[in-house]
C-alpha positions in Angstrom: 123.3 21.4 -114.0 125.2 23.8 -111.7 123.3 25.5 -108.9 124.9 28.9 -109.0 121.5 30.6 -109.1 120.5 28.9 -105.9 123.7 29.0 -103.9 125.0 32.4 -105.2 122.6 34.1 -102.8 124.3 32.2 -100.0 127.8 33.4 -101.1 129.1 29.9 -101.9 129.7 27.9 -105.0 127.1 25.3 -106.0 127.1 21.6 -106.4 126.1 19.8 -109.6 123.7 16.9 -109.9 123.2 14.1 -112.4 120.4 11.6 -112.1 120.9 8.3 -114.0 117.9 5.9 -114.5 118.4 2.2 -114.9 117.8 1.4 -118.7 114.6 0.0 -120.0 111.0 1.0 -119.7 109.3 1.1 -116.3 105.8 -0.2 -115.7 102.9 1.5 -114.0 102.8 0.5 -110.3 106.3 -0.9 -110.7 109.8 0.1 -109.4 111.9 2.8 -110.9 115.6 2.5 -109.9 118.7 4.6 -110.5 121.1 6.9 -108.7 121.6 10.6 -108.0 125.3 11.6 -108.5 126.3 14.8 -106.7 129.6 16.7 -107.1 130.5 19.3 -104.4 131.0 22.9 -105.3 133.3 25.5 -103.9 132.6 24.8 -100.2 130.9 22.3 -98.0 127.1 22.3 -97.8 124.4 20.4 -96.1 122.0 18.6 -98.4 118.7 18.7 -96.5 116.7 16.8 -99.0 116.8 15.1 -102.5 113.5 14.8 -104.2 112.5 13.1 -107.5 109.4 14.6 -109.2 107.5 12.5 -111.8 106.4 15.2 -114.2 104.2 15.1 -117.3 103.3 17.4 -120.1 99.6 17.7 -120.3 96.9 19.4 -122.5 94.5 21.8 -120.9 91.5 23.2 -122.5 91.1 27.0 -122.4 88.4 29.4 -123.5 89.3 29.4 -127.2 92.0 26.7 -127.8 94.1 24.0 -126.1 97.5 24.6 -124.8 100.1 22.6 -122.9 101.5 22.7 -119.4 103.3 20.6 -116.9 102.0 18.9 -113.8 103.7 16.9 -111.0 102.2 13.4 -110.8 104.2 12.2 -107.8 107.0 13.4 -105.5 109.6 11.0 -103.9 112.1 11.8 -101.3 115.2 9.6 -101.9 117.9 11.1 -99.7 119.2 14.0 -97.6 120.5 15.0 -94.2 124.3 14.7 -95.1 127.2 17.0 -95.6 128.6 17.4 -99.2 132.3 18.3 -98.9 133.9 20.8 -101.4 134.4 19.1 -104.8 133.5 15.7 -103.3 131.5 13.1 -105.1 128.4 11.5 -103.5 126.1 8.9 -104.9 122.6 8.2 -103.7 121.0 5.0 -105.1 117.2 4.9 -105.2 114.2 2.6 -105.9 110.7 4.2 -105.9 107.4 2.9 -106.9 105.5 4.5 -109.8 101.8 5.3 -109.4 99.6 2.7 -111.0 98.0 5.3 -113.2 101.3 6.3 -114.7 100.7 7.0 -118.5 102.1 4.7 -121.1 104.7 6.3 -123.3 105.8 3.4 -125.5 104.5 0.1 -126.9 106.9 -2.5 -128.4 109.6 0.2 -128.4 107.5 2.7 -130.4 106.9 6.1 -128.8 103.2 6.8 -128.4 103.4 10.6 -127.8 103.0 11.4 -124.1 106.1 13.0 -122.5 107.0 12.0 -118.9 110.2 12.9 -117.0 112.0 12.7 -113.7 113.0 16.0 -112.3 115.7 16.0 -109.5 115.3 18.7 -106.9 117.8 19.6 -104.2 117.0 21.4 -100.9 119.9 23.2 -99.3 119.7 25.7 -96.4 115.9 25.7 -96.8 115.9 26.7 -100.5 114.9 24.4 -103.3 116.0 24.4 -107.0 115.4 22.3 -110.0 118.1 19.9 -111.1 118.4 17.2 -113.7 115.5 16.4 -116.0 115.5 12.9 -117.4 113.0 11.4 -119.9 111.1 8.5 -118.5 109.9 5.5 -120.7 106.9 3.6 -119.4 105.6 0.4 -121.1 102.1 -1.1 -120.6 100.9 -3.6 -118.1 100.1 -7.0 -119.5 96.4 -6.2 -119.5 96.9 -2.9 -121.2 99.1 -4.5 -123.8 96.6 -7.3 -124.4 93.8 -4.9 -124.9 95.7 -2.7 -127.3 96.8 -5.9 -129.2 93.2 -6.9 -129.5 92.3 -3.6 -131.1 94.9 -4.2 -133.6 93.7 -7.8 -134.3 90.2 -6.4 -134.9 91.4 -4.1 -137.5 91.7 -0.8 -135.5 94.7 1.5 -136.0 96.6 3.6 -133.5 96.3 7.3 -134.3 97.8 9.2 -131.3 97.9 9.4 -127.5 98.0 12.5 -125.2 97.4 13.5 -121.5 94.4 15.5 -120.6 94.2 17.5 -117.4 91.0 16.6 -115.4 89.2 13.7 -113.8 86.8 11.2 -115.3 83.8 10.9 -112.9 82.6 7.5 -111.9 86.1 6.1 -111.9 88.8 5.6 -109.2 91.2 8.1 -110.9 93.8 9.5 -108.5 96.2 11.5 -110.7 95.3 15.0 -111.9 95.4 13.8 -115.5 94.5 10.9 -117.6 95.7 9.3 -120.9 93.6 9.2 -124.1 94.7 6.8 -126.8 92.9 7.6 -130.1 92.2 4.7 -132.3 90.8 4.7 -135.9 88.1 2.1 -136.7 88.4 -0.4 -139.5 86.5 0.1 -142.8 83.5 -1.9 -141.5 82.8 0.6 -138.8 84.1 3.8 -140.4 80.5 4.7 -141.6 79.2 4.8 -138.0 82.3 5.9 -135.9 84.9 8.6 -136.6 87.3 7.3 -133.8 87.6 5.5 -130.6 89.3 6.9 -127.5 90.6 4.6 -124.8 91.7 5.5 -121.3 93.2 3.0 -118.9 92.9 3.7 -115.1 95.0 1.1 -113.4 95.0 0.0 -109.8 96.4 -2.9 -107.8 93.3 -5.0 -108.4 92.9 -4.3 -112.1 92.0 -1.9 -114.8 89.1 0.4 -115.5 88.8 0.9 -119.3 86.9 4.0 -120.4 86.0 3.7 -124.1 84.5 6.7 -125.9 83.2 6.4 -129.5 82.8 9.6 -131.6 79.7 8.6 -133.7 79.1 9.9 -137.1 75.8 11.7 -138.0 73.3 9.6 -139.8 70.5 10.5 -142.2 68.0 11.0 -139.4 70.3 11.5 -136.4 73.0 13.8 -135.3 76.6 12.8 -134.4 77.4 12.4 -130.8 79.9 10.7 -128.3 79.1 7.7 -126.2 81.2 6.9 -123.2 81.3 3.5 -121.3 83.4 2.0 -118.5 84.5 -1.5 -118.3 86.8 -3.5 -115.9 89.5 -6.1 -116.3 91.5 -8.1 -113.8 95.3 -8.3 -113.9 95.1 -11.9 -113.0 92.7 -12.8 -115.8 95.1 -11.8 -118.6 96.4 -15.3 -119.6 92.8 -16.8 -119.5 90.9 -14.2 -121.4 90.0 -14.2 -125.1 90.9 -10.5 -125.5 89.7 -10.2 -129.1 86.3 -11.5 -128.1 86.2 -9.3 -125.0 87.2 -6.1 -126.7 84.9 -6.8 -129.6 81.9 -7.2 -127.2 82.9 -3.9 -125.5 83.0 -2.1 -128.8 79.7 -3.5 -129.9 78.2 -2.0 -126.7 79.9 1.3 -127.1 79.0 1.7 -130.8 75.4 0.7 -130.1 75.2 3.6 -127.8 74.0 1.6 -124.7 73.9 3.9 -121.6 74.1 1.3 -118.9 77.8 1.9 -118.2 78.1 5.5 -119.3 80.3 7.9 -117.3 80.5 11.7 -117.3 83.4 14.0 -117.2 84.6 16.3 -114.4 84.8 19.9 -115.6 88.0 20.6 -113.7 86.5 20.7 -110.2 88.1 17.4 -109.2 84.7 16.0 -108.2 84.1 12.3 -108.8 80.5 11.1 -108.9 79.0 7.7 -109.4 78.5 6.3 -112.9 76.1 8.5 -114.8 74.3 8.1 -118.1 74.3 9.8 -121.4 76.8 10.9 -123.9 79.7 13.4 -123.5 80.5 16.0 -126.0 83.5 18.2 -125.4 85.8 20.6 -127.4 87.5 20.2 -130.7 91.3 20.2 -131.1 93.2 19.8 -134.3 89.9 18.9 -136.0 89.3 15.8 -133.8 86.6 15.5 -131.2 88.1 15.4 -127.7 86.3 13.5 -125.0 86.1 13.7 -121.2 88.2 16.7 -120.1 88.7 19.1 -117.3 90.6 22.4 -117.5 89.7 24.9 -114.9 92.4 23.8 -112.4 95.1 23.8 -115.2 96.3 27.3 -114.8 96.8 27.0 -111.1 98.8 23.7 -111.5 100.8 24.9 -114.4 101.7 28.2 -112.7 103.0 26.3 -109.6 105.0 23.8 -111.5 106.4 25.9 -114.3 107.4 24.8 -117.8 109.7 21.9 -116.7 109.9 20.4 -120.2 110.4 23.6 -122.2 113.5 25.8 -122.5 115.8 23.4 -120.7 118.9 24.7 -122.5 117.9 28.3 -121.8 117.4 27.5 -118.2 120.8 25.8 -117.9 122.6 28.8 -119.6 120.8 31.2 -117.3 121.7 29.3 -114.1 125.3 28.8 -115.2 125.7 32.5 -116.2 
């Protein structure tokens, strides 16, 4: 992308930038490597800073319906403080560490739904402008993969995955959004549960697994959601019978035990200790949606802008 919009105000031609990520999916908490390739414009400039922004498209819940926006999950400084000569080439290699809570975008090469990207941002003469936007693929940690595989072995089927803006109280969540993986129950549980929603909150020491069951209404009872939190160690993955472990979790969730229940944050960013009781939230696309927060969404989205939408329009406008 050519930065004529940025540098036109300074009376000079603009450099171009192309960020290339190393091939293959990254992992949460793991390294992301690549290089930023710069080409000088019509005159020499000083590049004060090169930043990479980890951005995600998230859903936010409004007054009447859900819509989408973009948030920055992490910002990395990978270079800067050098002169870029006229029409000169300059390459900046980088390796950064992704947040442990980075959402999963694919499993066994199949895209799950969430959209992540790396946005390159240049700062020249105190002004900043967006540059390259590259799609980012993120695979699961071994514990996450083992748990999802166990759901499949137990007869559950993947339905969809999305990112929700907000915090889940009672957890160690650090990012402004969390991932919900929606899973359909097998025939044996379909009469009691509409769907299961699974959220992984990863940290160096292990995983928090938040499981929500949307329970069907019975003859003498109303339908409701039950939300429970469990933990798993990264180191215990090879020694664990994950089918038995996940089955035990599901039996507790479906039974509606409240001993490990957690409650949602309604957009205020507050995290409380584990609470009790069920969580019932809004409806999107005819499916019950669990723990959500949306009051901070507009502020975040307004600041970041629609980084994933209208890329071609943005490029034409800046080149024009």
